[in-house]
Structures are given as structure tokens and as C-alpha cells.
C-alpha positions as CSV (number, residue, x, y, z in Angstrom):
1,M,18.0,-25.9,29.8
2,I,16.8,-22.6,31.4
3,E,14.1,-23.0,34.0
4,S,11.6,-20.3,34.5
5,S,10.3,-19.4,37.9
6,P,6.7,-20.2,39.0
7,T,5.8,-16.5,38.7
8,E,7.1,-16.4,35.1
9,E,5.1,-19.5,34.2
10,A,2.0,-18.1,35.7
11,T,2.2,-14.8,33.8
12,E,2.8,-16.4,30.4
13,A,-0.2,-16.1,28.2
14,T,-0.7,-18.3,25.1
15,D,-2.5,-17.0,22.1
16,A,-4.5,-19.1,19.6
17,G,-1.4,-19.7,17.5
18,G,0.6,-21.1,20.4
19,A,2.8,-18.0,20.9
20,T,3.3,-16.7,24.4
21,S,3.5,-13.1,25.5
22,G,5.5,-13.8,28.6
23,T,4.4,-10.5,30.2
24,G,1.0,-11.4,31.6
25,A,-0.3,-8.2,30.1
26,S,-4.0,-8.1,29.3
27,A,-5.3,-7.6,25.8
28,S,-6.5,-4.2,27.0
29,D,-3.0,-3.2,28.1
30,C,-1.5,-4.5,24.9
31,A,-4.1,-2.6,22.8
32,A,-3.1,0.7,24.7
33,D,0.6,0.0,24.2
34,F,0.1,-0.8,20.5
35,D,-2.0,2.4,20.1
36,D,0.8,4.4,21.7
37,A,3.5,2.8,19.6
38,F,1.5,3.2,16.4
39,R,1.0,6.9,17.1
40,R,4.8,7.4,17.8
41,V,5.7,5.5,14.5
42,Y,3.2,7.6,12.5
43,L,4.5,10.9,14.0
44,A,8.1,9.9,13.3
45,F,7.6,8.7,9.8
46,H,4.6,10.4,8.2
47,R,5.1,12.2,4.9
48,R,5.9,15.8,5.3
49,D,5.9,16.7,1.6
50,G,2.3,17.9,1.5
51,V,-0.2,17.0,-1.1
52,R,1.1,17.2,-4.6
53,R,-1.1,18.7,-7.2
54,D,0.8,17.5,-10.2
55,V,-2.0,15.1,-11.2
56,S,-5.6,16.3,-11.2
57,P,-8.4,14.3,-9.6
58,A,-9.6,13.3,-13.0
59,S,-6.1,12.1,-14.0
60,R,-5.7,10.2,-10.7
61,A,-9.1,8.5,-11.4
62,M,-7.9,7.5,-14.8
63,L,-4.6,6.1,-13.5
64,T,-6.4,4.2,-10.7
65,H,-8.9,2.8,-13.1
66,L,-6.1,1.6,-15.4
67,A,-4.3,0.0,-12.4
68,H,-7.4,-2.0,-11.6
69,S,-8.9,-2.8,-15.0
70,G,-5.8,-3.0,-17.2
71,P,-5.6,-1.4,-20.7
72,I,-8.7,0.2,-22.1
73,T,-9.6,2.2,-25.2
74,I,-10.5,5.9,-25.2
75,G,-14.1,5.0,-25.9
76,E,-14.2,2.6,-22.9
77,A,-12.6,5.3,-20.7
78,A,-15.1,7.9,-21.9
79,A,-18.0,5.5,-21.1
80,H,-16.7,4.6,-17.7
81,F,-16.2,8.2,-16.6
82,A,-19.3,9.5,-18.4
83,R,-17.3,12.0,-20.5
84,S,-17.1,12.7,-24.2
85,Q,-14.5,10.9,-26.2
86,S,-12.7,14.2,-26.9
87,A,-12.5,14.9,-23.2
88,A,-11.2,11.4,-22.4
89,S,-8.7,11.8,-25.3
90,E,-7.5,15.1,-24.0
91,L,-7.0,13.7,-20.5
92,V,-5.0,10.7,-21.9
93,T,-2.9,13.1,-24.0
94,Q,-2.0,15.0,-20.9
95,L,-1.2,11.8,-19.0
96,E,0.8,10.6,-21.9
97,S,2.9,13.8,-22.1
98,N,3.8,13.2,-18.4
99,R,4.7,9.6,-19.3
100,L,2.1,8.2,-16.9
101,V,0.3,6.3,-19.7
102,E,1.1,5.2,-23.2
103,R,-1.0,4.3,-26.2
104,R,-0.3,1.0,-27.9
105,H,-2.0,-0.8,-30.8
106,D,-4.1,-3.8,-29.7
107,D,-2.3,-6.9,-30.8
108,S,-5.6,-8.7,-31.6
109,D,-7.0,-5.8,-33.6
110,R,-4.5,-3.3,-35.0
111,R,-7.4,-0.8,-35.6
112,R,-7.8,-0.4,-31.8
113,T,-5.5,1.7,-29.6
114,L,-5.3,0.8,-25.9
115,I,-4.2,3.0,-23.1
116,W,-1.7,1.4,-20.8
117,L,-0.4,2.5,-17.4
118,T,3.4,2.9,-17.5
119,D,5.8,2.1,-14.7
120,A,5.9,5.9,-13.9
121,G,2.1,5.9,-13.6
122,R,2.3,2.9,-11.2
123,A,5.0,4.7,-9.2
124,E,2.9,7.9,-9.0
125,L,0.0,5.9,-7.6
126,R,2.2,4.1,-5.1
127,R,3.8,7.4,-4.0
128,D,0.3,9.0,-3.7
129,A,-1.0,6.1,-1.6
130,S,2.0,6.1,0.8
131,V,1.3,7.7,4.1
132,L,4.8,7.3,5.4
133,S,8.1,8.7,4.2
134,H,10.2,6.0,2.6
135,E,13.3,8.1,3.0
136,L,12.8,8.4,6.8
137,L,11.9,4.7,7.1
138,E,14.9,3.6,5.1
139,K,17.2,5.6,7.5
140,A,15.7,4.1,10.6
141,I,15.6,0.5,9.1
142,S,19.3,0.8,8.4
143,R,19.9,1.5,12.1
144,V,17.5,-1.2,13.4
145,G,18.2,-3.9,10.9
146,E,16.1,-5.5,8.2
147,G,15.7,-8.8,10.1
148,E,14.0,-7.1,13.0
149,I,11.8,-5.1,10.7
150,R,10.8,-8.3,8.8
151,A,9.9,-9.9,12.2
152,A,7.8,-6.9,13.1
153,L,6.0,-6.9,9.8
154,G,5.2,-10.6,10.3
155,I,3.6,-9.7,13.7
156,L,1.7,-6.8,12.1
157,D,0.5,-9.2,9.4
158,R,-0.7,-11.7,12.0
159,L,-2.5,-8.9,13.9
160,A,-4.2,-7.7,10.7
161,H,-5.2,-11.3,9.9
162,A,-6.6,-11.8,13.4
163,S,-8.8,-8.7,12.9
164,G,-10.4,-10.3,9.9
165,A,-9.0,-7.6,7.7
166,E,-7.0,-8.3,4.6
167,S,-3.4,-9.2,5.5
168,L,-0.6,-6.8,4.9
169,S,1.3,-9.1,2.6
170,T,-1.8,-9.5,0.4
171,T,-2.3,-5.7,0.3
172,E,1.4,-5.2,-0.5
173,G,1.2,-7.8,-3.3
174,R,-1.8,-6.1,-4.8
175,H,0.0,-2.7,-4.9
176,D,3.1,-4.2,-6.5
177,D,1.1,-6.1,-9.1
178,Q,-1.7,-3.7,-9.9
179,L,-0.4,-0.2,-9.1
């Protein structure tokens, strides 16, 4: 058994979850250190590919709506976006030609055609929502190790949860399932 000195015991702080910091650092010091680390991580890994203009704002809105609502008809899309059916159809045709959506007959009513978001459409939304370069992150993670990264993600998740914000794992799950 390793014994700690009285000084180490006095400086250990226990959080609400029972974890100890062991540094005696104040919340203010930790916040400043976190802010500094966050800034360094962002600068090291932010995307440098610029804003792509492959998909128009109207197309992006359609893809995002499909990701959240599920399949819809041209008429429902036209009503939602306050556009004519011909304008909505033209937009869907453009997205379909880029393989971001596909038209499928409704199984419950073969007269209806539904617009479905494809895997490529989901990937486009995920890529667009990403602020960090996955390529740069993957290189760094391979040097640090996945286990350490998973531990850091757990801490970040706990920090997000402690703020009252939605947890990182919930957000990640939503993107995987809905985008």
C-alpha cells in the first residue's frame, strides 16, 4: 500500500462523483487550463478544407429535414418549405442525381412515392457538421492510443453532463442514428 504525505492528502479535492483531482487546483484554475487545452486542440485539429458549396442551402435544408423527420412525399416537402411542388420536385431530382436521396414507393400505398435520405446523404450531413478534421484526429489518436482517447471522451461527457447540457454520447448517438 502506498501512503500519501499529509500535504498530498490536504490538496486532494473530491468532486460530487467521488473522483479526486489530487492537484488542489481550484475550479477557476481548472477552467482556465481547460480553456487553454480546448483552444490548442481546436487549432491543431480544425478542418482546413474550407466551406464546400457542393450542396446549396436549400438542398442542405432538405437533407436535414429528412434526417430528422424520416421519409416524406414531394407534396409534404413542398408544404414544409413553402415551395411549389415543381420546385420541391426539381430539388429532389438534383439531390437524387447526386445520390443523396432516393425515391421509393410507399409500401402501404404504392401510389405514393417517398423521398428517403441515403447513406451518402447522411455522410454529407455528418461531414458538414464536423468542425474537426477526422484525418488529423486519426493520425494523432494512433500515436496516443484509443484507450486514452476513450478515457478523455468519458471525462468530456461527464463535464458536458455536469453543465446540464446534453451528453456527448447522446449527441453522438443522434448523429449516427438520424444523420
